[in-house]
Steps between C-alpha positions, in 0.01 A plus 500: 500500500210298629356250240147409470256357238524696181236767443246370252558762221516361145843515325530792251321432153756435233619756263224772498576823338681731746375842569695760301632780722511846355845604377674768684802696423771492770531843658807710412616475853369176653423486862547197730185322575354493760593878549646500844773756576830334611638577852834621597778417752593727784812464708433344847692364800517149632304622824210579277443138408276347773609147599828513309684353783235230584469330154643155442669638197718203441189338341521775225875409423403243240278738325767768505752245349249452216471870442877517472495259210358792304619804693868420480498578136443866594831668612300682785395173653805278417697596804227411765425184304868396518493570878186284540682223321776508758255445777372167375149345479401518854639800703365553848243748556741760650734467200208556258380812682852628518541444132206719401581764773847551365441488141156643435298800557124507555269704269131530592249438223238773466216536283455770233300715751801457755291255721686209658233241545355275227348152426673176551327189357601132475547245230621132487576213271175312460443126420216418254394169342509433127637291234711520165208382304155654455218291661143568631640570853811685392352752244647843580815593307818629654641719227860567394586823325292562187666500162320813387581728798739787444694656774641847450773615730468882591834580655680584175266796438374573852768410756285584801276213373772239513312233699188542283414315166204532267333169395285472203441328165525591143181581319560607141779769557406597840600383853170446696447395858539133567190297590340543840432205723140488367624493130760231576239277651258564216751369257506152639732269308555760228709712750856496352699395807646155608329308780743401768239299703143479586365600831208336672355817666469850332496682840821343605652575159399859530662538838811338356510770244466756786788351687714473190638154551402155640523129471250281312454152663467246216303171514803292560603696793775705350519867481511745212655829618400810305593879537409826362618558136281797378187684543241634246566874587162577677517638850405262785162569643378352832202265482474516884445880460240434243306257711505760789352758252242264387390446870597128468761506766586724786841655485622273800396194285679608189809273563613231255318246702182713518506547116549130448203418722278748321606374150430141602158595631413697176633284211271672256677824560843373481593613168345852563721506829827413327449716203511818734864457503614567127863400581620149398823335586702272283730224636818311430620171640771498761719241662337322781719525811491608860596860420227756504333638181703735278436862554550802274851526609571153346578315822292273718286669776553424862182456724450804728807658377412606150263771382351643193549882454447777240849518348439857405582583864673192654801363316445140414725276704549760791459414870188653633400515875114463526298612782148364491271263685406139468166444317186622679693563807708791675791254547808670362665339199837669470733332265805560281389382156621526145329675210504210251170514331237738336143486428238664287312613806805618694520861405602807706775570761393337828354186342622135549380146437643267767583152377371241755635182324337195357176316569173539694638639832681776299189554298305545809738787628521658148130501431430681838780752471401859440709701759645858541867522477824695459820431320865591499727412202869411601752628255873451510686805647597738227197400284217759504157451343471594142 
């Protein structure tokens, strides 16, 4: 992410009284939020996959090996993962294609309305600047998971909501919604969560939360790597869409870079802008190495070969053939990728977030990517969608 002079917005006032949200009683049959119907998988043929024979799919092999670290624990996947082990770490392109042709069957992803097209966005691992100690320059907290946040697993009562969790806090004898972004910020130093580091730029920190992981460059030149740990339970809302609705940006300008430019030009409205997204992400520290950030599958992501999906439709870890275009172009981007991550904004059948990698160049691609696309999930022969 491009760095620049911090926006001159005062640090949050210490320990004001946070607004008290109205208590709500969880519904008898909770519904996933945001309420987007999951898609479904329909049997397809290899000939249906445009560009299947042209992709340099050997580049996806390291990502597939990482998926197998988790998938091999499932009997339905253990056999194909064992066969992959036998091919080594760097099989030739023809060998990789033959492996998938012989052992897998493609299933086209369709939306709830049976349509086959959907949205493909991009994300990346940003670099921001900060420090482990608070200072006048580094005044914006990067929070770990709060001590008072309660997570409720729903699968034991509602199996169809297996991927979903309720997040809240206890007030008296009731579970109430957890604080929104606005309410978290209002609490200042009184907010009951550890601070992992202090960022020098609130806009950069906001987009690090949107990406879900990143690195913090410290004053001595070392790096602190942080990854997604949890989220406050409120749905993600696009601040770019809000700016368009306000007439502040044209739709074509509402990229990550366009939003950053507007925010830096309008510092007095920065807090109003950021508070339009009630979602707030909490982080954990990760080992600093040359691997990619850790996705929801629990393995490092691979640049341009990992995607985030809605796990209600696409099995986490599964190979996916993605047919889309490069950002703001009609140039085909047809890749074998692995479903190794999720995201609060990634909901529905044909919906993917394409991981571009680390740093500014990756950020430039991710920030402009809002393409149409189609998807096919590859499942081992004999395994049918649930």
